[in-house]
ZAMARGU-4260 file (C-alpha; in steps of 0.2 Angstrom, whole numbers, plus 5000, padded with zeros to 4 digits):
<rodrens>
0) 5265/4980/4707 | 5275/4967/4698 | 5268/4949/4698 | 5280/4935/4693 | 5272/4918/4691
5) 5281/4903/4697 | 5290/4892/4684 | 5277/4878/4686 | 5263/4889/4684 | 5270/4897/4668
10) 5273/4880/4661 | 5255/4875/4664 | 5250/4891/4655 | 5261/4888/4640 | 5254/4871/4638
15) 5236/4878/4639 | 5240/4892/4627 | 5239/4880/4612 | 5222/4882/4605 | 5222/4865/4598
20) 5224/4856/4615 | 5210/4856/4627 | 5214/4858/4645 | 5208/4844/4656 | 5199/4847/4672
25) 5213/4841/4682 | 5225/4853/4673 | 5213/4868/4678 | 5213/4862/4696 | 5232/4861/4697
30) 5233/4878/4689 | 5221/4886/4702 | 5230/4877/4717 | 5247/4884/4711 | 5240/4902/4709
35) 5232/4901/4726 | 5248/4896/4734 | 5257/4911/4727 | 5264/4922/4742 | 5266/4940/4741
40) 5282/4947/4749 | 5284/4963/4759 | 5289/4973/4743 | 5273/4967/4733 | 5282/4954/4723
45) 5277/4936/4722 | 5289/4922/4728 | 5290/4904/4726 | 5279/4894/4738 | 5294/4883/4742
50) 5305/4897/4746 | 5292/4905/4756 | 5290/4890/4767 | 5304/4897/4779 | 5296/4914/4780
55) 5279/4906/4784 | 5287/4897/4798 | 5295/4913/4805 | 5278/4922/4804 | 5269/4908/4813
60) 5283/4908/4826 | 5281/4927/4828 | 5262/4926/4830 | 5264/4912/4843 | 5276/4923/4853
65) 5264/4938/4851 | 5249/4928/4858 | 5260/4921/4872 | 5267/4937/4878 | 5251/4947/4877
70) 5242/4933/4886 | 5255/4934/4900 | 5253/4953/4901 | 5234/4952/4903 | 5235/4938/4915
75) 5247/4946/4927 | 5238/4963/4926 | 5221/4954/4931 | 5229/4944/4944 | 5237/4959/4952
80) 5221/4970/4950 | 5210/4957/4959 | 5218/4957/4976 | 5220/4976/4976 | 5201/4978/4972
85) 5197/4965/4985 | 5209/4972/4998 | 5202/4989/4996 | 5185/4982/5000 | 5189/4971/5015
90) 5204/4980/5022 | 5201/4999/5026 | 5218/5002/5035 | 5233/4994/5025 | 5224/4994/5008
95) 5213/5009/5005 | 5203/5015/4991 | 5217/5028/4987 | 5229/5014/4984 | 5217/5006/4972
100) 5214/5023/4963 | 5233/5025/4961 | 5235/5008/4953 | 5220/5012/4941 | 5227/5029/4937
105) 5244/5022/4932 | 5235/5008/4922 | 5223/5020/4913 | 5237/5032/4908 | 5248/5018/4901
110) 5233/5012/4891 | 5229/5029/4885 | 5247/5032/4879 | 5247/5016/4869 | 5230/5020/4861
115) 5237/5037/4856 | 5253/5029/4849 | 5242/5016/4839 | 5231/5030/4832 | 5246/5042/4827
120) 5259/5029/4822 | 5254/5011/4819 | 5238/5013/4810 | 5246/5026/4798 | 5261/5016/4793
125) 5260/5010/4774 | 5253/4993/4773 | 5249/4993/4791 | 5230/4988/4789 | 5228/4978/4773
130) 5212/4970/4778 | 5196/4974/4787 | 5185/4962/4796 | 5167/4966/4790 | 5159/4957/4805
135) 5169/4966/4818 | 5163/4982/4826 | 5145/4984/4818 | 5138/5001/4819 | 5125/4997/4833
140) 5139/4990/4844 | 5149/5006/4841 | 5134/5016/4844 | 5131/5008/4860 | 5149/5011/4865
145) 5147/5029/4861 | 5131/5030/4871 | 5138/5022/4886 | 5154/5032/4884 | 5145/5048/4885
150) 5136/5042/4901 | 5153/5037/4908 | 5160/5054/4905 | 5145/5062/4913 | 5147/5051/4928
155) 5165/5056/4930 | 5160/5074/4929 | 5148/5072/4943 | 5161/5063/4953 | 5173/5077/4951
160) 5160/5090/4957 | 5156/5079/4972 | 5174/5076/4977 | 5179/5094/4974 | 5166/5099/4988
165) 5176/5087/5000 | 5194/5091/4994 | 5198/5097/5012 | 5195/5080/5019 | 5197/5068/5005
170) 5212/5062/4995 | 5216/5072/4979 | 5217/5055/4971 | 5198/5054/4971 | 5198/5069/4960
175) 5212/5064/4949 | 5205/5047/4944 | 5188/5053/4936 | 5198/5066/4927 | 5210/5053/4920
180) 5196/5040/4917 | 5186/5053/4907 | 5201/5057/4896 | 5203/5038/4893 | 5185/5035/4889
185) 5186/5049/4876 | 5202/5043/4868 | 5197/5024/4868 | 5180/5027/4861 | 5187/5037/4846
190) 5200/5024/4843 | 5188/5009/4844 | 5175/5018/4833 | 5188/5021/4819 | 5199/5005/4820
195) 5187/4992/4827 | 5188/4982/4810 | 5207/4983/4808 | 5217/4968/4804 | 5235/4975/4808
200) 5249/4967/4799 | 5264/4976/4806 | 5272/4977/4824 | 5261/4963/4828 | 5269/4958/4845
205) 5268/4976/4851 | 5250/4978/4844 | 5244/4962/4853 | 5252/4967/4869 | 5244/4984/4868
210) 5227/4977/4865 | 5229/4965/4879 | 5234/4980/4890 | 5218/4989/4884 | 5207/4973/4888
215) 5214/4971/4905 | 5212/4989/4910 | 5194/4989/4905 | 5191/4973/4915 | 5199/4980/4930
220) 5189/4996/4928 | 5174/4985/4926 | 5178/4975/4942 | 5180/4991/4952 | 5164/4998/4946
225) 5154/4982/4949 | 5162/4981/4967 | 5157/4999/4971 | 5139/4996/4964 | 5137/4980/4973
230) 5142/4988/4990 | 5130/5002/4986 | 5116/4990/4983 | 5120/4976/4996 | 5110/4977/5012
235) 5114/4968/5028 | 5105/4965/5045 | 5108/4979/5056 | 5108/4967/5071 | 5117/4951/5070
240) 5104/4943/5082 | 5091/4949/5070 | 5079/4935/5064 | 5079/4938/5045 | 5064/4927/5043
245) 5053/4941/5049 | 5047/4951/5035 | 5048/4968/5044 | 5067/4968/5049 | 5076/4984/5048
250) 5091/4984/5036 | 5105/4996/5032 | 5116/5000/5018 | 5134/4993/5019 | 5141/5009/5012
255) 5133/5018/5026 | 5143/5008/5038 | 5159/5011/5027 | 5156/5029/5027 | 5152/5031/5046
260) 5170/5036/5049 | 5170/5049/5036 | 5154/5057/5042 | 5163/5072/5050 | 5168/5077/5032
265) 5156/5091/5027 | 5154/5096/5009 | 5158/5114/5005 | 5143/5115/4993 | 5125/5110/4995
270) 5124/5099/4980 | 5135/5085/4986 | 5121/5073/4990 | 5113/5076/4973 | 5128/5072/4963
275) 5132/5057/4973 | 5115/5049/4970 | 5117/5055/4951 | 5133/5046/4948 | 5128/5030/4957
280) 5113/5029/4944 | 5126/5031/4930 | 5136/5016/4936 | 5127/5003/4925 | 5132/5013/4909
285) 5150/5014/4915 | 5150/4995/4918 | 5142/4991/4901 | 5155/5003/4893 | 5170/4993/4900
290) 5163/4977/4894 | 5159/4983/4877 | 5177/4990/4875 | 5184/4974/4882 | 5174/4964/4869
295) 5180/4975/4854 | 5198/4975/4860 | 5198/4956/4861 | 5191/4955/4843 | 5205/4967/4837
300) 5218/4956/4846 | 5211/4941/4837 | 5212/4950/4820 | 5230/4955/4822 | 5240/4947/4807
305) 5224/4940/4800 | 5222/4939/4781 | 5204/4939/4777 | 5198/4925/4765 | 5182/4934/4760
310) 5182/4951/4752 | 5163/4955/4753 | 5151/4958/4767 | 5133/4956/4769 | 5124/4973/4768
315) 5111/4972/4781 | 5098/4985/4782 | 5086/4990/4796 | 5068/4994/4791 | 5054/4999/4803
320) 5042/4992/4790 | 5047/4974/4792 | 5041/4972/4810 | 5026/4978/4819 | 5017/4965/4831
325) 5033/4960/4840 | 5040/4977/4845 | 5022/4983/4850 | 5020/4969/4862 | 5038/4971/4868
330) 5035/4990/4871 | 5020/4985/4882 | 5031/4974/4892 | 5044/4987/4893 | 5032/5001/4899
335) 5023/4989/4912 | 5040/4983/4918 | 5046/5001/4921 | 5029/5005/4930 | 5031/4990/4942
340) 5049/4994/4944 | 5046/5012/4950 | 5032/5006/4962 | 5043/4992/4968 | 5057/5004/4973
345) 5046/5016/4981 | 5037/5003/4992 | 5053/4994/4997 | 5061/5010/5003 | 5046/5013/5015
350) 5052/4998/5025 | 5034/4993/5028 | 5033/4974/5029 | 5016/4973/5021 | 5021/4985/5007
355) 5037/4976/5004 | 5028/4959/5002 | 5015/4967/4990 | 5030/4974/4980 | 5039/4958/4979
360) 5023/4949/4973 | 5020/4962/4960 | 5039/4961/4954 | 5038/4942/4953 | 5022/4942/4943
365) 5029/4955/4931 | 5044/4944/4928 | 5035/4928/4927 | 5023/4935/4913 | 5038/4942/4904
370) 5049/4927/4905 | 5034/4915/4901 | 5030/4925/4885 | 5049/4926/4880 | 5050/4907/4882
375) 5035/4903/4871 | 5041/4915/4857 | 5059/4909/4858 | 5053/4891/4857 | 5044/4896/4841
380) 5059/4904/4834 | 5070/4888/4838 | 5057/4878/4828 | 5058/4889/4813 | 5077/4888/4813
385) 5075/4869/4813 | 5065/4871/4797 | 5076/4884/4790 | 5086/4879/4775 | 5099/4893/4776
390) 5117/4887/4777 | 5128/4889/4792 | 5141/4902/4792 | 5158/4895/4787 | 5176/4900/4791
395) 5184/4908/4806 | 5175/4922/4813 | 5182/4930/4830 | 5166/4941/4832 | 5154/4926/4831
400) 5165/4915/4843 | 5166/4929/4855 | 5147/4932/4854 | 5143/4914/4858 | 5156/4913/4872
405) 5149/4929/4880 | 5131/4923/4879 | 5135/4906/4887 | 5148/4913/4900 | 5137/4928/4905
410) 5121/4917/4907 | 5131/4907/4920 | 5129/4921/4933 | 5110/4921/4931 | 5110/4902/4932
415) 5120/4903/4948 | 5107/4914/4957 | 5092/4904/4950 | 5099/4887/4956 | 5104/4894/4973
420) 5086/4902/4974 | 5078/4885/4970 | 5087/4876/4983 | 5084/4889/4996 | 5065/4890/4993
425) 5063/4871/4992 | 5073/4869/5008 | 5062/4882/5017 | 5046/4872/5012 | 5039/4884/4999
430) 5030/4894/5012 | 5019/4909/5007 | 5014/4916/4990 | 5031/4926/4989 | 5041/4910/4990
435) 5030/4901/4978 | 5032/4915/4965 | 5050/4916/4968 | 5052/4897/4964 | 5042/4899/4949
440) 5051/4914/4943 | 5068/4905/4945 | 5063/4889/4936 | 5055/4899/4921 | 5071/4910/4920
445) 5082/4894/4919 | 5071/4888/4905 | 5071/4904/4896 | 5090/4906/4897 | 5092/4889/4889
450) 5080/4893/4875 | 5086/4910/4871 | 5104/4904/4871 | 5099/4891/4858 | 5090/4903/4848
455) 5103/4916/4847 | 5117/4904/4844 | 5108/4896/4829 | 5103/4913/4823 | 5121/4920/4824
460) 5128/4906/4814 | 5115/4907/4799 | 5119/4915/4783 | 5108/4930/4780 | 5093/4928/4768
465) 5096/4933/4750 | 5084/4939/4737 | 5085/4927/4722 | 5075/4939/4710 | 5078/4956/4705
470) 5062/4966/4708 | 5055/4978/4695 | 5041/4989/4701 | 5028/4997/4690 | 5024/5014/4698
475) 5017/5031/4695 | 5028/5035/4680 | 5023/5053/4680 | 5028/5057/4698 | 5045/5048/4696
480) 5049/5057/4679 | 5046/5074/4688 | 5059/5069/4701 | 5072/5061/4689 | 5072/5069/4671
485) 5083/5055/4665 | 5069/5042/4667 | 5057/5052/4656 | 5058/5040/4642 | 5055/5024/4652
490) 5039/5017/4659 | 5048/5005/4670 | 5056/5012/4686 | 5069/5002/4696 | 5064/4999/4714
495) 5079/5009/4721 | 5073/5025/4714 | 5056/5024/4723 | 5053/5036/4738 | 5043/5022/4748
500) 5049/5006/4756 | 5051/4992/4743 | 5043/4979/4755 | 5026/4988/4753 | 5027/4986/4735
505) 5034/4969/4732 | 5022/4961/4745 | 5024/4953/4762 | 5040/4945/4768 | 5040/4926/4768
510) 5031/4919/4784 | 5047/4913/4791 | 5056/4929/4790 | 5042/4939/4796 | 5040/4928/4812
515) 5058/4928/4815 | 5059/4947/4814 | 5044/4949/4825 | 5051/4937/4838 | 5068/4946/4838
520) 5059/4963/4841 | 5049/4956/4855 | 5063/4948/4864 | 5074/4964/4862 | 5062/4975/4872
525) 5059/4961/4885 | 5078/4959/4888 | 5080/4978/4889 | 5068/4979/4904 | 5076/4964/4912
530) 5092/4973/4911 | 5085/4990/4917 | 5077/4983/4933 | 5093/4974/4941 | 5105/4987/4934
535) 5096/5002/4942 | 5093/4994/4959 | 5080/4980/4960 | 5087/4967/4972 | 5073/4955/4977
540) 5086/4943/4982 | 5090/4954/4997 | 5072/4960/5000 | 5066/4942/5001 | 5075/4934/5016
545) 5074/4916/5010 | 5091/4915/5003 | 5100/4923/5018 | 5091/4911/5029 | 5097/4895/5021
550) 5114/4900/5016 | 5119/4914/5029 | 5120/4932/5023 | 5139/4932/5019 | 5137/4917/5007
555) 5121/4923/4999 | 5128/4941/4996 | 5143/4933/4988 | 5132/4923/4976 | 5121/4938/4972
560) 5135/4950/4970 | 5145/4938/4958 | 5131/4932/4948 | 5121/4948/4946 | 5134/4958/4936
565) 5135/4944/4923 | 5116/4942/4922 | 5115/4961/4919 | 5128/4960/4905 | 5119/4945/4898
570) 5103/4954/4895 | 5112/4969/4887 | 5123/4957/4876 | 5107/4948/4871 | 5100/4964/4865
575) 5114/4967/4853 | 5114/4949/4847 | 5095/4949/4844 | 5097/4965/4834 | 5109/4957/4823
580) 5099/4941/4821 | 5084/4951/4817 | 5094/4960/4803 | 5100/4944/4796 | 5083/4937/4795
</rodrens>
C-alpha cells in the first residue's frame, strides 16, 4: 500500500526535520490534525482532504438513501403483516391461518435467500468487511441465539409430526411452514454467529435493505408466535352472563372454541396430542429467538458503512471464583419459584375455588419476596454506582443504545399491566387477601422495574474495571518447574502460568467490585424465574377476576396479551444485560 502525504503535511515535516529547530506544540497539533484527515481511497492510496470532500458528500448521500430505503421496506412489511396476523385471529372465513402461513412462507424464503447471498457473495468480497464491532454479538448473546434456535427447530419438528397426522383434513401449508421456518432458523443462526460483528463497507444499500428484511421477518414471526401463544393461554367466561366475581366460575380455553369446528378431524397416529402440547411448551423459546435475531440484525444494520474509531476491545473474562453469595441466594429463589410455579399450575387446573385462591396467594407471596429482595439489592447497586469513579463509555455504540432502548421499551409492557392492576384493585375496594397481595405485588414490581432499569443503564455505560498493577506471584517453584522446563532457572513465576485462579492468590476483589458482582449474580437468577413463570403459562391476571370485573374481559385480555410478551422479553433481556454488567465489574 502506497501512502502519499499531502503537500501541507510534507511541508510541516520538512520544517521539523531540522535538528536545530524545535517544533512547537502548535506545530505538532497541526501535523496530527493533518494526518488524521488523510482519506484512504478505494485503491488504498491517500487523497487530499479537500479533493475528498465531494467523495464524502457522495458517501453520506448514499448512506442516507440506504437508511431511508431500508426503513421504508421494513415499515411496509410490518404494516402489511400486522393486519394479516390480526385478520387470521378475528376472521376465520375470509382470512384464515393458511393465508397467514403463505405470507410467512414467502417472507421467510426471501429472507433466507438474502442471507445465503450475503454469506456466499457479499461477506467474501475483497475489502467488504474492514472493521469489526467488538461490542456487537457477544458470545453469551450468540450462545443464547443458538440455544433458542435449537429449541425452535425442535418445535418445528414437533409441528411437522403433528400436522402430518392430520394431513387428510388440514392444509398442506401447515406442514410446509415449519419446514421452511426450520431451514430459515438454521441458516440465520449460522450467519449471525459468524457475521454479527461485521461493519460492511460495500453494497451498503443492498445490505441495509437485506438486514431490514431480516429484521422485519423476525418481528412478523415473533408477532405470529406471540398471538398463537396468547390465544392458547387466554381464558374467557364460558357463559356471557357468568358473574366473574365468583371465585369458582368455570372457564374454557379460547383455542378450544376456535378448534371446535375442526373436532371432526381425527389424527392418523396416537401421538398428536403429545406433540401438540410439546410444541406449545417450546413457543417461549421461539419467541425469544425471533427477538434475539431482530436485535442482532438491527446492530448489523447500524454498523453498515461504519468505520470503527477504536481498534481495541476489553477482554472480559467470567470466573466462578469471583462470586458466591449472590448466585447461591439467586438459586434458592429460582428453585423456590419453580416449586411454587408447579404447584400453582396443578392447583389452578383443578378448577377448585379454594385451591385456586390458595394457589394465587402462594404465587403472589413468592413474587413479592423475590421482587422485594431484588429491589433492595438493586438500590444498593445504584448507590455503589453513585460512588463509583469509573468513566462513562464514550463514542457511538449501537449495541449499547439498543440495549438501553430495549430495556426501557420492553419494561413498558410490565408497567402497563401493573398500573391497570393497581387501578382495578383500588376501584374494587381491595377486598380479601388475594387482592391485597395483588396490589402489593404490582406496586413493588413498578418500583423494582424503575430501580433495575437505572442500575442496568448505569452499569452498561461504565468502563470496565482495569487492573493498575502487574501481579507477580511467588508460588511453589518446584511444581511449576516440573510443568514448564523453561522456568527452571527462575524462582519468580508469572501469574498466567499458574494452574489456579489468580484471584485466590492476589487476594479479594475490592469491596465495590465484589458487591456489584454478587448483586448481578443474584438479580440474574431472579430474572430467570420471573421469565420462566409467565413464559410457561402462569396467568394470574386471568385466574384473578378483578381485572376483568373492572375493565370487562375484552379490554383486560387485550392489555394482558399486549403487555405480557414485552414483560417476558424484558426479563430475558435483563439476564443478558446483568451478565454483561457483572463481567464489566
